[in-house]
N, C-alpha and C positions, 0 to 999 in steps of 0.2 A: 504494500500500500504506500502511496506517495505522501510525503509531508514536505512543507516548505520550511527550510532551516536557515538560521543565521549562522550557526556554527556548532561545533562539538568540542568539549574539553574532556579528554579521556581520564585524567586523574586530578580531581578537584578536592581540595581540603576545606573550602569555604562555602560550598553550596549545600550544606547539610551535614549530618553526623557521619563521621568516618570518611573513608576514601570513596569518592563517587565519580561516576561518569555523568557529565552534565550535557544535556541537549538544549540548545538555545533555539527556540522556535522563532519563526519570522512572522511579524504581524501583531500589532497591538492597538486597540482603540482608545486606550486610557490617556496617552500623551502626558504623563505626569511631569510636572516641572522639575527639572534636575535629574531626570531619569539616568541611571547608570548605563543603559543600553539603548540610546535613542535611535541608533542605526537599525534596530530590530522593529521599529514601528511600521514601516512601509509594508503593506500586505503583498506587494509585487516584488519586493526585494529578496535578497537571499538566493537560495538555490533549492531545487527539488531533490529529494533523496528518498530512497526506498527503505521502509521500516525494517525489512528483513536484513538489508545490508548493515543498517545501524545495529541491529541485534547481534549480528555476527561480529561486528567491530567491538562491541561491548564485551563479548565472550573472550576476546583476545587479551583482556586485562584481568588476570586472576586475582590481583590484589583488590579490585573493585568489588564492593559488597552492596553498593547502593547506586541508584540512578535518580537524577534530579531533572525534572522538566522545568525549564526557565524560558526566558524570552526577551522580547515579545510577551505575549500571553498564551500559554499552552492551551487554555480553554477556548481559544479561537480555532483550534484544530483538534478537538477531542477524539474524533474517530481514529485517526492513525495513531495517536498516543495511547488510546485504549488498546488497540491491536498490539502495540509494542509492550504495554504494561502487562497484559495477560501472559505473554511469553516470559517476560522477566520475572513476574511473581511465581510462575510455575517453576522457575529455576532458583527461587529463594531470595531474590533481590529485594531490598528495601526500596520502596518507591515514594518519592516526594515531589511536590510541585509548588511552584510559585504562581500567583495570580493577582491581578489588580482588583478582581471582584472579591467580595466578602464571601464567607462560607454560606451565609444566609442568601445572598444573591445567586450563588451557584445552585443552591437547593431549589430556588424559584425557577431558574433557567432550566433545571433538569426536568421540570414539569412539561416543557415544550421541546426541549432539545435532549433527545434520548442519550446521546453519547456523553453529554456533560455528566449525567448521573452515573453512567457506566464507568467513566474515567474516575470520578470521585470514589467509586466502589473499589478501585484497585489501589488507591493511595494509602500509605501509612501516615504521612504527614503532609500538611498543606500550610504554606505561608500565605496568608490572605491579606487583601487590602492594598489600596493604591499607595505608592511612595509619596510621602508628604515632605517636601523639602524643609519646611519649618520644623519638622519633627525628626529630622535626620539624626542618626546616631551611629557611632562605631562601637558602642558598648554592648549592644544586644546581639547575641549570636544569630546568624542566618537571616537577619532583618536589616533593612535600610533605614526604616523610620519607626518611631515608637508606637504608632497606631497599628502596625502590622502584628498579626498574631501567628503563633505556631499552633496548629490544630491537630489533635489526634483524630484522624478521620474515622477509623473504625468505631471508636468510642462515641464520636459525634453522631455518626449515622445511626447508631444504636439508641442514643439518647434523644435524637431529634433536635439537638442544639449543639452549638460549638463547644467543644471541650478542649481547652488550651493546655499546653505543656510548656515547660521552661527547660532550657539547657544551661 
């Protein structure tokens, strides 16, 4: 399945717990002031890639135990990421995603966008919320601004509300 990518980082130490393979998707509607990755906003930018090839590339890094979907906004391309996440979860990878939408907004979107809900169901962690320049911080792990939350997705889906975790 094809996905539009901005880039790949095979061994990241900053995009979630442990050593992770980070997939930067292309396309983001949020246009947050001060965004760290503004080059990922254009939905026509980046390049097309095949999720099977990305999966095979991830498997080449035995030190990697987790995969992070970043962007852009991964929830703008939920179907190919769901396809990839299912394969990765079957192999025991920890799956995490960033998004400019809140967990609550994604739950609402999942009512009309099937693969938003399906992708959420594959995640272990979600960092949600737009980047807010006035709340920028370098002190909180895995977040760019204080308003963003790290959400335990399985517990949240079970509870029907966001359950946050700290690192």
